[in-house]
C-alpha positions as CSV (number, residue, x, y, z in Angstrom):
1,M,-0.4,-4.0,3.3
2,P,0.9,-3.5,-0.2
3,E,1.1,0.3,-0.9
4,L,1.5,2.5,-4.0
5,P,5.0,1.2,-5.0
6,D,4.0,-2.4,-4.6
7,I,0.6,-2.0,-6.4
8,S,2.3,0.0,-9.2
9,V,4.8,-2.9,-9.8
10,Y,1.9,-5.4,-9.7
11,V,0.2,-3.3,-12.4
12,D,3.3,-3.3,-14.5
13,S,3.8,-7.0,-14.2
14,L,0.1,-7.9,-14.8
15,T,0.0,-5.6,-17.9
16,A,3.0,-7.4,-19.4
17,K,1.5,-10.8,-18.8
18,L,-2.2,-10.3,-19.2
19,R,-3.0,-7.5,-21.6
20,G,-4.8,-9.1,-24.5
21,Q,-5.2,-12.4,-22.8
22,V,-8.6,-14.1,-22.4
23,L,-9.7,-15.0,-18.9
24,R,-10.7,-18.6,-19.5
25,R,-11.9,-19.5,-16.0
26,L,-12.1,-17.9,-12.6
27,R,-12.2,-20.2,-9.6
28,V,-13.2,-18.5,-6.3
29,L,-12.1,-20.9,-3.6
30,N,-13.2,-18.9,-0.6
31,P,-16.8,-17.7,-0.3
32,F,-15.8,-14.6,1.8
33,L,-13.5,-13.2,-1.0
34,L,-16.3,-12.2,-3.5
35,R,-18.1,-9.1,-2.2
36,T,-20.6,-8.5,-5.0
37,A,-23.4,-10.6,-6.5
38,L,-24.3,-8.6,-9.6
39,P,-23.0,-8.9,-12.3
40,P,-22.7,-12.6,-11.8
41,I,-19.0,-13.5,-11.4
42,G,-19.3,-16.1,-14.2
43,Q,-19.6,-13.3,-16.7
44,V,-15.8,-12.7,-16.5
45,E,-15.1,-16.0,-18.2
46,G,-14.3,-15.4,-21.9
47,C,-13.5,-11.7,-21.4
48,T,-10.3,-10.2,-22.8
49,V,-8.1,-8.2,-20.4
50,S,-7.9,-4.8,-22.0
51,G,-6.0,-3.1,-19.3
52,I,-4.7,-3.1,-15.7
53,E,-5.1,-0.1,-13.4
54,R,-4.5,1.1,-9.9
55,L,-7.2,2.5,-7.6
56,G,-5.5,3.5,-4.4
57,K,-4.2,0.2,-3.0
58,R,-6.5,-1.8,-5.3
59,V,-5.6,-3.6,-8.5
60,V,-8.3,-3.3,-11.3
61,L,-8.5,-5.7,-14.2
62,V,-10.4,-4.1,-17.0
63,L,-12.3,-6.7,-19.0
64,S,-13.9,-6.6,-22.4
65,P,-16.8,-9.1,-22.8
66,P,-17.2,-10.7,-26.3
67,P,-20.5,-8.8,-26.9
68,G,-18.8,-5.5,-26.1
69,G,-18.8,-3.1,-23.1
70,E,-16.6,-3.3,-20.0
71,L,-16.4,-5.1,-16.7
72,L,-14.1,-4.3,-13.9
73,L,-12.6,-6.8,-11.5
74,V,-11.3,-5.0,-8.4
75,I,-8.8,-6.9,-6.1
76,H,-8.0,-5.5,-2.7
77,L,-5.1,-7.4,-1.1
78,M,-5.5,-5.8,2.4
79,I,-2.7,-6.8,4.8
80,A,-1.8,-10.3,3.9
81,G,-3.1,-10.8,0.4
82,R,-0.6,-11.4,-2.4
83,L,-0.7,-12.1,-6.2
84,R,1.3,-15.0,-7.6
85,W,2.0,-16.0,-11.2
86,G,2.4,-19.6,-12.2
87,A,2.2,-21.9,-15.2
88,A,-1.1,-22.9,-16.6
89,G,-2.6,-25.9,-14.8
90,A,0.0,-25.8,-12.0
91,K,-1.4,-26.7,-8.6
92,P,-1.8,-23.5,-6.5
93,P,-0.7,-23.3,-2.8
94,G,-3.0,-25.1,-0.4
95,K,-5.0,-23.4,2.3
96,I,-3.9,-19.8,1.5
97,T,-5.3,-19.8,-2.1
98,L,-8.5,-17.7,-2.4
99,A,-8.9,-17.5,-6.2
100,V,-7.3,-18.7,-9.4
101,F,-7.5,-16.7,-12.6
102,E,-6.8,-19.0,-15.6
103,F,-5.3,-17.8,-18.8
104,D,-3.7,-19.5,-21.8
105,A,-0.3,-17.9,-20.8
106,G,-0.5,-19.0,-17.2
107,Q,-2.5,-18.5,-14.0
108,L,-2.8,-15.7,-11.6
109,V,-3.3,-16.9,-8.0
110,L,-4.7,-14.7,-5.2
111,T,-3.4,-15.9,-1.8
112,E,-3.8,-14.6,1.8
113,A,-1.7,-15.7,4.7
114,G,-3.1,-16.2,8.2
115,T,-6.6,-17.0,9.2
116,Q,-8.3,-13.6,8.8
117,R,-9.9,-13.3,5.4
118,R,-9.7,-9.5,4.7
119,A,-8.8,-9.6,1.0
120,S,-11.7,-8.9,-1.3
121,L,-12.8,-9.2,-4.9
122,H,-15.5,-7.0,-6.5
123,L,-17.0,-7.3,-10.0
124,L,-18.3,-4.0,-11.2
125,P,-20.5,-3.2,-14.2
126,D,-19.2,0.2,-15.1
127,R,-16.9,3.2,-14.4
128,A,-19.5,4.8,-12.2
129,A,-19.4,1.9,-9.8
130,L,-15.6,2.0,-9.8
131,A,-15.7,5.7,-9.0
132,A,-18.0,5.0,-6.1
133,M,-15.3,2.8,-4.6
134,D,-12.6,5.5,-4.9
135,P,-11.9,6.9,-1.4
136,G,-11.0,10.2,-3.0
137,G,-7.4,10.6,-2.1
138,I,-5.2,12.6,-4.5
139,D,-2.4,11.1,-6.6
140,V,0.7,12.9,-5.2
141,F,2.3,12.7,-8.7
142,A,-0.6,14.5,-10.3
143,A,-0.9,17.1,-7.6
144,D,1.0,20.4,-7.4
145,M,2.1,21.9,-4.1
146,P,-1.1,24.0,-3.6
147,A,-3.3,20.9,-4.1
148,F,-1.1,18.8,-1.8
149,N,-1.2,21.5,0.9
150,A,-5.0,21.9,0.5
151,Q,-5.4,18.1,1.2
152,L,-3.0,18.2,4.1
153,V,-4.8,21.0,6.0
154,R,-8.4,19.9,5.2
155,E,-8.5,18.6,8.8
156,N,-6.1,19.2,11.7
157,H,-4.6,15.7,12.2
158,T,-1.2,14.3,12.9
159,L,1.0,13.9,9.9
160,K,1.0,10.2,10.2
161,R,-2.8,10.0,10.2
162,A,-3.1,12.5,7.4
163,L,-0.6,10.7,5.1
164,T,-2.3,7.3,5.6
165,N,-5.8,8.6,5.2
166,P,-7.0,7.2,1.8
167,Q,-9.6,10.1,1.6
168,L,-6.6,12.5,1.5
169,F,-3.8,10.7,-0.3
170,S,-3.9,7.7,-2.6
171,G,-1.9,4.6,-1.9
172,I,0.2,5.6,1.1
173,G,0.1,3.4,4.2
174,N,2.0,2.6,7.4
175,A,5.4,1.7,5.9
176,Y,6.0,4.5,3.4
177,S,4.5,7.2,5.6
178,D,7.3,6.4,8.1
179,E,9.9,6.7,5.3
180,I,8.4,9.9,4.0
181,L,8.4,11.6,7.4
182,H,11.9,10.5,8.1
183,R,13.1,11.9,4.7
184,A,11.2,15.2,5.4
185,R,12.6,15.4,9.0
186,L,9.2,15.7,10.5
187,S,7.6,14.2,13.6
188,P,4.7,11.8,12.9
189,V,2.6,13.5,15.6
190,R,3.1,17.0,14.3
191,L,-0.2,18.6,13.5
192,T,-0.9,19.4,9.8
193,R,-2.1,22.9,10.4
194,A,1.0,23.7,12.5
195,L,3.4,23.2,9.6
196,S,5.4,26.1,8.1
197,A,5.5,26.6,4.4
198,D,9.1,25.2,4.4
199,A,7.9,22.1,6.2
200,V,5.1,21.5,3.8
201,Q,7.5,21.8,0.8
202,R,9.8,19.3,2.4
203,L,6.9,16.9,3.0
204,Y,5.7,17.3,-0.6
205,D,9.2,16.7,-2.0
206,A,9.8,13.7,0.3
207,T,6.5,12.1,-0.5
208,R,7.2,12.1,-4.3
209,A,10.8,11.2,-3.9
210,V,10.3,8.2,-1.5
211,L,7.4,6.8,-3.6
212,T,9.4,7.2,-6.8
213,E,12.6,5.7,-5.5
214,W,10.8,2.6,-4.0
215,T,8.7,2.0,-7.1
216,E,11.9,2.0,-9.2
217,R,13.7,-0.2,-6.7
218,L,10.8,-2.7,-6.5
219,R,10.4,-2.7,-10.3
220,A,14.1,-3.5,-10.7
221,E,13.8,-6.3,-8.2
222,A,10.8,-7.7,-10.1
223,Q,12.7,-7.6,-13.4
224,A,15.6,-9.5,-11.8
225,H,13.1,-12.2,-10.7
226,G,11.6,-12.9,-14.1
227,G,9.3,-9.9,-14.3
228,W,7.2,-10.7,-11.2
229,P,7.3,-9.2,-7.7
230,D,7.7,-12.5,-5.7
231,K,8.5,-10.9,-2.3
232,V,6.0,-8.2,-1.6
233,T,6.5,-7.0,2.0
234,A,6.2,-3.9,4.1
235,F,9.7,-4.5,5.6
236,H,12.9,-4.0,3.6
237,P,16.4,-3.8,5.0
238,Q,17.1,-0.8,2.9
239,M,14.4,1.3,4.6
240,A,15.5,4.1,6.9
241,V,13.2,3.6,9.9
242,H,10.1,1.4,9.1
243,G,10.4,-1.9,10.8
244,R,13.8,-1.1,12.2
245,Y,13.0,-0.4,15.9
246,G,16.2,-0.4,17.9
247,E,18.5,-0.4,14.8
248,P,20.6,2.7,14.0
249,C,19.2,5.5,11.9
250,P,21.2,5.5,8.6
251,D,21.6,9.2,8.9
252,C,22.7,9.8,12.5
253,G,23.1,6.4,14.1
254,T,20.6,6.9,16.8
255,P,18.4,3.8,17.6
256,V,15.1,4.0,15.8
257,Q,12.1,4.4,18.1
258,R,8.5,3.4,17.8
259,I,4.9,4.3,18.8
260,L,2.6,1.3,19.4
261,H,-1.1,1.8,18.9
262,A,-3.5,-1.1,18.4
263,D,-2.1,-3.2,15.5
264,N,0.0,-0.4,14.1
265,E,3.6,0.6,14.8
266,T,5.1,3.9,13.8
267,N,8.8,4.1,13.5
268,Y,10.8,7.3,13.7
269,C,14.3,8.7,14.6
270,A,14.1,11.0,17.6
271,R,17.3,12.7,16.7
272,C,16.3,13.5,13.1
273,Q,12.6,14.0,13.5
274,T,11.6,15.2,16.9
275,G,14.6,17.2,18.2
276,G,15.5,14.3,20.5
277,K,12.1,14.0,22.2
278,L,10.7,10.5,22.8
279,L,7.0,10.3,21.7
280,A,4.5,8.7,24.1
281,D,3.1,5.4,22.8
282,R,-0.2,5.4,24.7
283,A,0.6,2.2,26.4
284,L,4.1,1.8,27.9
285,S,4.4,5.6,28.6
286,R,1.1,5.5,30.6
287,L,2.4,2.5,32.6
288,L,5.7,4.1,33.4
289,K,4.3,7.6,34.0
290,A,7.0,9.7,35.6
291,S,9.6,7.1,34.8
292,W,9.0,7.4,31.0
293,P,12.2,8.9,29.5
294,K,11.6,12.2,27.8
295,H,14.7,12.5,25.6
296,I,16.6,10.1,23.4
297,D,19.8,10.8,25.4
298,D,18.1,9.3,28.5
299,L,18.2,5.9,26.7
300,L,21.8,6.1,25.5
């Protein structure tokens, strides 16, 4: 799922291409995409794009209708949704295209790979409706340490769960939470209320640093490809641990480990983050029971 760095770059690119443009036509090609009935979706045609915003992991197109006022188109890409930019009138990709936004300068195409249709489009009449969609997580760049700590300890959860909870922190998901915890040298299963003041400070600093570095990296990549993020993915070879199970940790060389739970995988370095302890994954560890290795050295 695109997270804060990816969405921020989408917002930058969309602002450069669409601000001041008139949305001539919106074609919704999949009936499951549109999740609102009022206002009617046809009202967006003829509106001018006055701004692009981020709401958590959502992209918001701020539209100005000709009579005045404001409409808000909210795009949630979920896991497999992506935004593509193409020439006006170009044929969009086949089965994966969910919607086409037509402008004089070109067309914005919303696609979703796979067969599950999770991406969504909402048309909202005002800012109150937009605020109601906000899960409430804080922007870590607008929060000082006390505010960050207050969110962290609101409930006693694991660090992984807390960082990826949109009601606590805005825009952080599975990929960047792995990178943040590795940078902070903290276990993903450490409980939030068990952290020392030093550990909270490391986590705060790591969160801001990782998100900043990756936003800048992805922004530079987009600029190198014509000003558009063509390859939005949760897996990058430059990442320290996320998606790198079995590969060497860039800091200590120890093979990266993982925890499997449902559809999610958490990656971590046992040497750097857990003092060498291997974390149970709720599946294989239960199967192996006493044979489950307890320390990273048991695998090497």
